[in-house]
C-alpha positions, 0 to 999 in steps of 0.5 A, spaced: 407 561 858 405 563 851 402 557 847 401 557 839 397 552 836 398 550 828 396 544 824 402 540 826 406 544 831 405 547 838 410 552 841 410 554 849 415 557 854 416 554 860 418 559 866 423 558 871 430 561 873 437 560 869 440 559 863 445 553 861 452 555 862 457 552 857 463 549 861 470 552 859 475 548 855 483 548 854 485 553 849 490 549 846 488 542 846 483 537 843 481 530 844 481 526 838 478 519 836 481 517 830 478 511 825 480 504 826 487 502 824 489 510 823 496 511 825 496 518 829 503 519 827 501 519 820 495 523 821 499 529 825 504 529 819 499 529 814 495 534 817 501 539 819 503 539 812 496 540 809 495 546 814 500 552 814 502 554 820 500 548 824 504 544 829 500 539 832 503 534 837 501 528 841 500 530 848 498 524 851 494 517 849 487 517 852 485 510 850 490 505 845 484 500 844 479 506 842 485 510 838 483 516 842 489 522 843 490 528 846 493 533 842 495 540 843 499 546 840 503 552 842 501 557 838 496 561 841 494 565 835 491 559 832 484 558 835 481 552 838 475 553 834 478 554 828 482 548 829 477 543 831 473 545 825 479 543 821 480 536 824 473 534 824 473 535 817 479 530 816 478 523 813 482 520 818 478 523 824 472 519 827 470 524 833 473 531 835 472 535 841 474 540 846 478 538 852 473 541 857 475 544 864 472 545 870 469 538 871 467 537 878 465 530 881 457 530 881 454 531 888 460 533 892 460 539 896 465 544 897 465 544 904 473 545 906 473 539 911 469 534 906 475 530 904 475 527 911 468 525 911 469 518 909 462 516 912 459 520 906 465 519 900 470 513 902 475 513 896 480 508 899 484 514 901 480 517 907 478 510 909 480 503 908 476 500 903 473 504 897 465 504 897 465 503 905 460 509 905 453 511 905 454 514 897 452 521 899 454 524 893 450 520 888 444 521 893 445 529 893 444 529 885 437 527 887 436 531 893 439 535 898 434 537 903 429 543 905 422 542 904 417 537 901 414 537 894 408 540 898 412 546 901 413 543 908 419 545 911 423 538 914 425 538 921 429 533 925 428 533 932 435 531 936 434 529 943 441 530 946 444 535 950 449 541 949 447 545 942 451 550 939 446 554 937 450 559 934 454 554 930 455 557 923 454 551 919 448 549 923 440 551 921 436 550 928 429 551 928 426 557 931 419 557 934 417 564 931 410 564 935 414 564 942 417 570 945 424 568 948 426 570 955 419 573 957 417 567 961 410 566 958 407 561 954 406 565 948 403 560 943 399 556 948 403 550 947 404 548 954 411 550 954 414 557 956 420 560 952 421 554 947 423 559 942 430 555 941 427 548 943 426 545 949 430 542 955 426 537 959 431 536 964 430 543 967 423 544 964 425 550 960 427 553 954 435 553 955 438 548 950 445 551 949 451 548 951 455 549 958 462 547 956 467 544 952 465 537 955 458 538 953 459 537 945 455 531 944 449 534 941 452 539 936 456 533 933 450 529 932 446 535 929 452 536 924 451 529 921 444 530 920 444 537 917 450 541 917 450 546 911 452 543 905 456 546 899 457 553 903 465 553 903 466 551 910 466 545 915 463 539 913 456 537 910 451 533 913 446 528 910 442 534 909 445 540 906 438 544 908 434 541 914 432 544 920 434 541 927 430 542 933 434 541 939 431 538 945 435 537 951 433 530 954 438 525 954 437 524 961 439 518 966 432 520 969 426 516 964 421 521 966 425 526 963 426 522 956 419 521 956 418 528 957 422 530 951 419 525 946 412 528 949 414 535 947 416 533 940 409 529 939 406 536 941 410 540 936 408 535 930 401 535 932 400 542 933 403 543 926 398 538 923 392 541 926 394 548 925 395 547 917 403 549 919 402 555 922 404 553 929 409 547 931 414 543 926 413 538 921 418 533 924 419 527 920 424 524 924 428 524 931 435 522 933 436 518 940 444 517 941 443 515 948 439 509 952 440 503 957 445 498 957 441 491 957 434 494 958 428 490 957 422 493 953 418 490 959 420 494 964 420 500 960 413 500 956 411 507 956 418 509 953 417 504 948 410 506 947 412 513 945 415 511 939 408 508 937 405 515 939 410 519 935 409 514 929 401 516 929 403 523 928 408 521 922 415 521 926 420 515 925 425 515 930 432 512 930 435 509 936 443 508 937 444 501 940 449 499 946 456 500 945 458 493 947 459 487 943 452 485 945 447 480 942 441 485 944 436 480 942 438 476 948 441 481 952 436 487 951 437 494 950 433 500 951 431 503 946 433 499 940 430 493 943 423 496 943 418 493 939 415 499 935 414 499 927 416 506 927 423 505 930 429 504 927 435 501 931 442 502 929 449 499 930 456 502 928 460 500 922 467 503 920 471 505 914 472 498 912 465 496 912 466 492 918 461 492 924 465 496 930 467 491 935 464 495 941 457 495 938 451 491 939 448 487 934 441 483 934 438 479 928 431 481 930 432 487 934 438 491 930 435 494 924 441 497 920 448 499 920 451 506 919 458 509 919 460 511 926 467 511 927 472 517 927 466 521 924 467 528 922 462 533 924 460 540 928 462 541 935 462 548 939 464 553 939 463 554 932 468 548 930 469 541 927 472 535 930 473 528 927 478 523 930 476 519 936 468 521 935 466 514 935 460 510 937 453 508 935 451 515 937 455 517 931 452 512 926 445 513 928 444 521 926 446 518 919 439 514 919 435 520 922 438 524 917 436 519 911 429 519 913 429 527 912 432 527 906 427 521 903 422 526 905 425 531 900 426 527 895 419 524 895 414 526 889 408 530 890 404 524 888 406 520 894 403 526 899 397 526 895 396 518 896 398 519 903 394 525 905 391 525 912 395 518 913 401 521 916 402 514 920 402 510 913 407 515 910 412 514 916 411 507 915 412 507 908 419 511 909 421 507 914 420 500 910 423 503 904 429 505 908 429 498 911 428 494 904 432 498 899 436 503 903 442 499 904 448 495 902 449 488 904 456 487 908 458 480 910 460 483 917 452 485 918 450 478 915 446 474 921 447 480 926 442 485 923 435 485 920 437 487 914 444 485 914 446 491 911 449 498 912 446 505 910 446 507 903 443 514 902 442 513 894 439 507 894 434 510 899 432 515 895 431 511 889 427 507 893 422 513 894 422 515 887 420 507 885 414 508 889 408 506 884 405 513 886 411 516 882 412 511 877 411 514 870 413 508 866 407 505 864 404 505 857 397 502 859 393 505 854 397 503 848 398 496 851 391 495 852 390 496 845 396 492 843 399 497 839 406 500 839 406 507 841 412 512 842 414 519 844 420 521 841 424 527 844 430 530 840 435 533 842 435 530 849 438 532 853 437 539 850 439 546 851 434 551 848 429 547 844 426 540 843 421 537 839 416 532 841 413 527 836 408 523 837 407 516 833 402 511 832 397 513 837 391 516 833 387 510 833 388 509 840 386 515 843 381 517 837 377 524 838 379 525 845 384 531 847 390 529 851 394 532 856 402 532 856 405 533 864 412 534 866 414 534 873 421 535 876 425 530 880 421 532 886 415 531 883 413 538 883 409 539 876 412 544 872 407 543 866 400 541 865 398 542 858 391 540 854 393 538 847 388 537 841 386 531 838 390 530 832 396 534 834 402 530 832 408 534 834 410 540 838 416 544 841 418 546 848 422 552 849 426 553 855 426 560 857 428 560 865 427 553 867 433 550 871 438 545 868 436 538 871 432 532 869 424 532 868 419 526 867 413 527 862 407 523 862 402 523 856 395 522 859 389 520 855 382 517 858 385 518 865 390 513 863 398 514 862 399 513 854 406 514 854 412 517 859 419 518 859 425 523 861 427 529 859 434 532 861 435 540 860 443 542 860 
């Protein structure tokens, strides 16, 4: 980065990769808005008469109320750029522009079966009620998973059975400190050959599927984190996340507890080794349980959620697949009274609670789509029809917690440094306080009365005070108007930043101009001299996107806002 100071100007270059790419446009079409009460036929007749060789015609009306038209011509010898210039200069024209091509729905991946995933995007064609989904594309405009702002690789542990470790659309975690197949506990974590994960049923590292009947874990894993936007199959809640396979959905409670014990150990080792060993597990998924189970009879199982929570893990549990009031009838694990557990029921593409799904005003926290859910299955395949149940709903929530970690700003992790339990509770509470849509079928049936909304969950993370850059405390304290103007905004190559009405506030102190990306990662921290009134920012290789700035004086925020690079 090169910095040049002048009396009123500072120039600097920010380093990152990529340049803006101009969208394409149709070579013989323009979108034109005429002035109020101008007649389009009269405009075209007059224009064609005054410009020899032109034969511009109406292709379609775009808005009669706003007098907007799509016009075109057949002669390819007349360039669209020249025509646009001529039309812009016409007195009857308010606005004129190219008719751009290549426009895509924001956040929608190119996975070949995505149109079947009503749970992610329900447009009314692939589901009965448009909008009865988790608003995934809007969420993916904010984050798609992968790592935290601190660089930790996010892991979701799936406790189940039958993982297709070679599925091309899944990214399974590997224990790189273990040598597979040598029957030796190479990393001294108490588990020999846990290179792929752990099988608490057979007490070994074999977590692969054993036949066509053994598909459940692979389907659940795909909902959590099938690779997104890779031109094949489906997209998970996270496009980029590591799945830690744990074969532990057993009828034997001891084997269930052992499965959770392995997860706790791997997160604890990650923390104690500073990331050298173990895994940064932030959530678990359990799509199994005991119908009508009472927490008083399962104290150790229920306590495992609190134990894992102290290490920063939030767990998602699927409730009973029967129309049962869990408050009265019980269920394990979803009636367990842990603050680190999210209990999930099942909704369909009409935003109705599925009739064969449990409920409970005090025990079941939230609903999520779980009816005819498309996802990954072995061997390397995909299925959707008839994959229905709370098992299919719950991984949406486990995946949501992971995605929230990828969207959290750097300041959140700083604020909760050394308090992994507090961070886990923050994520759970944000999801259950902000990350849902209220729907009638869950009112009085669940704690939230709502169905998961992934977009709202990420917005909730970004609204945490640690990430809020909207305060103007210095200016407000002094009762003066303060402004930071950035223009153009959005910008492509260069923007001018002007600072107004601040000098009486800050006095002779220097101040700092800080920029962060949407993940909270700092891309610029610049100390500016007192008296500087304006500077330019130039983009060499910064990626397109949204950035947030803060102007800081005397350790307080004097101004803040948003900058968009396109």
